[in-house]
C-alpha positions in Angstrom: -6.9 -14.1 18.8 -9.6 -11.4 18.2 -8.7 -8.4 16.2 -10.9 -5.4 15.5 -10.1 -3.4 12.4 -11.4 0.2 12.4 -11.4 2.3 9.2 -13.6 5.0 7.7 -14.6 3.1 4.5 -13.5 0.6 1.9 -13.7 3.0 -1.0 -10.9 2.7 -3.7 -7.6 3.7 -2.1 -4.2 2.5 -1.1 -4.7 1.8 2.6 -8.2 0.4 2.0 -6.9 -2.1 -0.5 -4.0 -3.0 1.9 -6.5 -3.7 4.7 -8.7 -5.9 2.4 -5.7 -7.9 1.2 -4.5 -8.3 4.8 -7.9 -9.6 5.9 -8.0 -12.1 3.0 -4.5 -13.3 4.0 -5.4 -13.7 7.7 -8.6 -15.6 6.7 -6.6 -18.0 4.6 -3.6 -18.6 7.0 -4.9 -18.0 10.6 -7.8 -18.8 12.9 -8.1 -15.2 14.0 -11.6 -13.9 14.8 -12.0 -10.6 13.1 -14.4 -7.7 13.2 -14.3 -4.9 10.6 -15.8 -1.6 11.7 -16.5 1.3 9.2 -17.9 4.8 9.8 -19.1 5.1 6.2 -21.2 2.7 4.2 -18.9 2.7 1.2 -17.4 -0.7 0.1 -15.8 -0.6 -3.3 -13.9 -3.9 -2.7 -17.1 -6.0 -2.9 -15.2 -9.3 -2.6 -14.6 -8.5 1.1 -18.1 -9.9 1.6 -16.8 -13.3 0.5 -14.3 -13.6 3.4 -16.9 -14.5 6.0 -15.9 -11.6 8.3 -18.4 -9.7 10.4 -18.7 -6.0 9.1 -20.3 -3.4 11.3 -21.0 0.2 10.3 -21.3 2.9 13.0 -22.2 5.7 10.6 -21.5 9.3 11.3 -24.5 11.7 11.1 -24.4 15.4 10.3 -20.9 16.0 11.5 -17.6 14.7 9.9 -16.3 14.5 13.5 -19.4 13.0 15.1 -18.8 12.7 18.9 -21.3 9.9 19.1 -18.8 7.6 17.5 -16.9 7.5 20.8 -19.9 5.9 22.5 -20.8 3.6 19.6 -17.3 2.3 19.3 -16.9 1.8 23.0 -20.1 -0.2 23.2 -19.1 -2.3 20.2 -15.8 -3.2 21.8 -17.4 -4.2 25.0 -19.5 -6.6 22.9 -16.7 -8.0 20.8 -13.9 -8.0 23.4 -11.0 -7.7 21.0 -7.4 -8.7 22.0 -6.1 -5.9 19.6 -7.6 -2.8 18.1 -6.1 -1.9 14.8 -7.0 1.6 13.5 -6.5 2.9 10.0 -6.8 6.7 10.2 -6.1 9.5 12.6 -9.7 10.2 13.6 -10.3 6.4 14.1 -7.3 6.3 16.5 -8.8 9.3 18.2 -12.3 7.7 18.5 -10.6 4.6 20.0 -9.0 6.4 22.9 -11.6 5.8 25.6 -11.7 2.0 25.1 -7.9 1.8 24.6 -7.2 3.8 27.8 -9.9 2.5 30.1 -10.1 -1.1 29.0 -6.3 -1.3 28.3 -6.7 -3.0 24.9 -3.5 -3.0 22.9 -3.7 -0.5 20.0 -1.9 -0.6 16.7 -2.2 2.7 14.9 -1.8 2.6 11.1 -2.7 6.2 10.4 0.7 6.9 8.7 0.3 5.8 5.0 1.9 8.8 3.3 4.9 11.0 3.8 3.9 14.7 3.4 6.5 17.3 2.8 7.1 19.9 5.5 4.9 22.5 3.9 1.9 20.1 4.1 2.2 19.2 7.8 -0.8 18.6 9.8 -1.0 21.8 12.0 -4.8 21.8 12.1 -5.0 18.2 13.5 -1.8 18.3 15.5 -3.4 17.7 18.9 -5.5 14.7 17.8 -2.5 13.3 15.9 -0.4 13.6 19.1 -3.0 11.9 21.3 -3.4 9.1 18.8 0.3 8.5 18.7 0.7 8.8 22.5 -1.9 6.2 23.4 -0.8 3.7 20.7 1.2 0.6 21.6 2.5 0.4 18.0 2.8 3.3 15.5 2.8 1.5 12.2 3.7 3.0 8.8 4.2 1.6 5.4 7.5 3.5 4.8 10.3 4.8 6.9 9.8 8.2 5.1 6.4 8.3 6.7 7.7 8.0 10.2 10.3 10.6 9.6 7.8 13.0 8.0 5.4 12.8 10.9 8.3 13.2 13.4 7.8 10.0 15.4 10.5 7.6 16.5 11.3 5.1 19.1 10.7 1.4 19.9 7.0 1.4 19.2 7.4 2.8 15.7 7.5 0.0 13.1 7.3 -0.3 9.3 5.6 -3.1 7.3 5.7 -2.6 3.5 2.6 -3.1 1.3 2.3 -6.5 -0.2 0.7 -7.6 -3.4 -0.8 -10.8 -4.7 1.3 -11.7 -7.7 -1.4 -14.0 -9.1 -3.4 -10.9 -9.9 -1.1 -10.5 -12.9 -1.6 -13.9 -14.3 -4.0 -14.8 -17.2 -4.6 -11.2 -18.2 -6.5 -9.9 -21.1 -4.1 -9.4 -24.0 -2.7 -5.9 -24.6 -4.3 -5.5 -28.0 -7.8 -6.1 -26.8 -7.4 -3.7 -23.9 -6.1 -0.9 -26.2 -8.8 -1.6 -28.8 -11.5 -1.4 -26.1 -10.1 2.0 -25.0 -9.8 3.2 -28.6 -6.0 3.5 -28.3 -4.3 3.0 -31.6 -0.7 4.1 -31.0 2.1 1.5 -30.7 3.0 2.7 -27.2 1.1 3.6 -24.0 2.3 5.6 -21.0 0.0 5.2 -18.0 -0.5 7.3 -14.9 -2.7 5.4 -12.4 -3.7 7.9 -9.7 -6.7 9.8 -8.4 -7.3 13.3 -9.9 -6.4 15.2 -6.7 -4.0 18.0 -5.9 -1.4 15.7 -4.3 -0.9 14.0 -7.6 0.9 16.1 -10.2 -1.2 15.6 -13.3 0.0 19.0 -14.4 3.4 17.4 -15.0 1.8 14.5 -16.8 0.0 16.9 -19.2 3.1 19.0 -19.7 5.0 15.9 -20.8 2.2 14.7 -23.1 2.0 18.2 -24.6 5.7 18.2 -25.3 5.5 14.8 -27.1 2.5 16.0 -29.1 5.0 18.3 -30.9 7.7 15.8 -31.6 6.1 12.3 -32.2 2.7 10.7 -32.6 3.3 7.1 -31.6 2.6 7.4 -27.8 -0.7 7.8 -26.0 -0.7 9.2 -22.4 -3.5 7.7 -20.3 -4.5 9.0 -16.9 -6.8 6.8 -14.8 -8.2 7.4 -11.4 -11.0 8.6 -9.1 -12.6 11.8 -10.5 -14.9 12.5 -7.6 -12.6 13.2 -4.7 -11.7 16.7 -6.0 -14.1 17.6 -8.8 -12.6 21.0 -9.4 -9.1 19.5 -9.8 -10.4 16.9 -12.2 -12.1 19.5 -14.3 -9.0 21.7 -14.4 -6.9 18.7 -15.7 -9.6 17.7 -18.1 -9.7 21.3 -19.6 -5.9 21.2 -20.0 -6.0 17.9 -21.8 -9.0 18.7 -24.0 -7.0 19.9 -27.0 -4.3 17.1 -26.9 -5.0 14.2 -29.2 -2.4 12.1 -27.4 -4.1 12.2 -24.0 -7.0 10.2 -22.6 -8.4 10.6 -19.1 -10.6 7.9 -17.5 -12.4 7.5 -14.2 -12.0 4.5 -11.9 -11.9 1.1 -13.6 -12.0 -2.5 -12.6 -9.4 -5.0 -13.7 -6.6 -2.6 -13.4 -4.1 -5.4 -13.8 -4.9 -5.8 -17.5 -4.6 -2.1 -18.0 -1.2 -2.0 -16.4 -0.2 -5.0 -18.5 -1.2 -3.0 -21.7 1.1 -0.1 -20.9 4.7 0.2 -21.8 5.8 2.6 -19.1 4.1 3.4 -15.8 4.5 6.9 -14.3 3.5 8.5 -11.0 4.0 12.2 -10.8 3.3 13.2 -7.2 4.1 15.5 -4.3 3.8 13.0 -1.5 3.8 9.2 -1.2 4.3 6.5 1.4 4.7 3.3 -0.4 2.5 3.5 -3.5 0.4 0.6 -4.5 0.4 2.0 -8.0 4.2 1.7 -8.2 4.1 -1.8 -6.8 1.4 -2.8 -9.4 3.5 -1.4 -12.3 6.6 -3.2 -11.0 4.8 -6.5 -10.3 3.7 -6.5 -14.0 7.3 -5.9 -15.1 6.9 -2.3 -16.3 9.6 0.3 -15.9 8.5 3.1 -13.6 9.2 6.8 -13.7 8.3 8.5 -10.4 9.1 11.6 -8.3 11.7 11.0 -5.6 9.1 11.8 -2.9 8.5 10.1 0.5 8.8 6.4 0.4 9.3 6.0 -3.3 13.1 5.8 -2.9 12.5 2.8 -0.6 11.2 0.7 -3.5 12.8 2.2 -6.7 16.6 2.1 -7.3 17.4 4.7 -9.9 18.3 3.3 -13.3 17.9 -0.3 -12.0 14.3 -0.9 -11.0 13.0 2.4 -12.3 13.7 6.1 -12.5 13.5 8.7 -9.7 12.8 12.3 -10.6 14.1 15.2 -8.6 14.0 18.5 -10.4 14.1 17.3 -14.0 12.5 19.6 -16.7 9.7 18.5 -18.9 12.3 17.9 -21.7 14.5 15.8 -19.5 11.6 13.6 -18.4 10.6 13.3 -22.1 14.2 12.1 -22.8 13.9 9.3 -20.3 10.5 8.2 -21.8 11.9 8.4 -25.3 14.9 6.3 -24.4 12.7 3.6 -22.9 10.3 3.6 -25.8 13.1 3.4 -28.4 15.2 0.8 -26.5 13.1 -2.3 -25.9 15.9 -4.3 -24.3 16.4 -1.6 -21.7 12.7 -1.3 -21.1 12.4 -5.1 -20.5 15.5 -5.2 -18.3 14.3 -2.5 -16.0 10.9 -4.1 -15.9 12.3 -7.5 -15.1 14.5 -6.1 -12.3 11.4 -4.4 -10.9 9.3 -7.6 -11.0 12.0 -9.6 -9.2 12.2 -7.0 -6.4 8.4 -7.1 -5.8 8.4 -10.9 -5.7 11.3 -10.9 -3.1 10.3 -7.9 -0.9 6.7 -6.8 -1.5 4.7 -10.0 -1.8 1.4 -10.6 0.1 3.0 -13.5 1.9 5.8 -11.4 3.3 3.4 -8.6 4.3 1.0 -11.1 5.9 3.7 -12.9 7.9 5.0 -9.6 9.2 1.5 -8.6 10.4 1.1 -12.0 12.1 4.3 -11.5 14.0 3.3 -8.0 14.9 -0.1 -9.2 16.3 1.6 -12.0 18.3 4.0 -9.5 19.9 1.4 -6.8 20.5 -1.1 -9.2 22.1 1.5 -9.9 24.9 1.7 -6.2 25.9 -1.0 -6.3 28.5 
């Protein structure tokens, strides 16, 4: 089987990591011939070059929505002759329309990777979204909340949850060494692993840290993520955190697994999520998670069993949840162990990979 993957870039991000992990699984477990097509020359997951997969870049020039991509992609498909086109973004689904329609190549559309609330709907791109959905054989999301949020339903709508390689969390750098390297000297560490962008609620993170700065001095609040996607947002957050001794902000880092292992609690304050890789990473490492009940998060966290879901809690109420976990090691460990078992059972890379293989086999029979 020949599969063509079409995505904008492989910069650090949830869907990008998911695709790279999928390609690695397919290389290890199938004889699929694969072609990876990018529109931007950004590859942060450098190990993708070790997979032996052909990577082609049809770079956009001048315009974000470069019409020449239609022709470049069509020509590339005629050359490769894929059995399936698998797109990972709404503009990529749009660019694939001519070859999908005229060459009748089955199309899997994975543009749904979040679950935006109603006020953040996609009015500006409604027509291109609609076209992409209409001419897809499969509309694939990573959460049921995502399908519901985008208002799509029917037999061609499917969900495959993100999967994670559990071996990533073996043989990690010890906690003490990680904290020393980061100049963190408090007994406890609360981590928020998320890009500094407006859809992530770092304001809430800083509010909670500021509250704790007045009542105890044994917890460090560490925010880690991409600082370049929304520079103004990062600077705003940085300015708010500047006078708080218990807050540290870092840009992107490698070896995120050791950092997650060094924390005591993982938090994700956010306005919109599909299935968050960050939450999966916290849970795979056996850390209790506190996250907003937004989008697909409720599909992975069971409140008070594998983590804690926030609705409209005040800063003080969130602080109480954190304090209880910090002060009760047994509860912290129990919640973390429950989370780890859930990931092993339902969100492993083997489960995700097998689900994709079944989907590809079914989709290839369409035409």
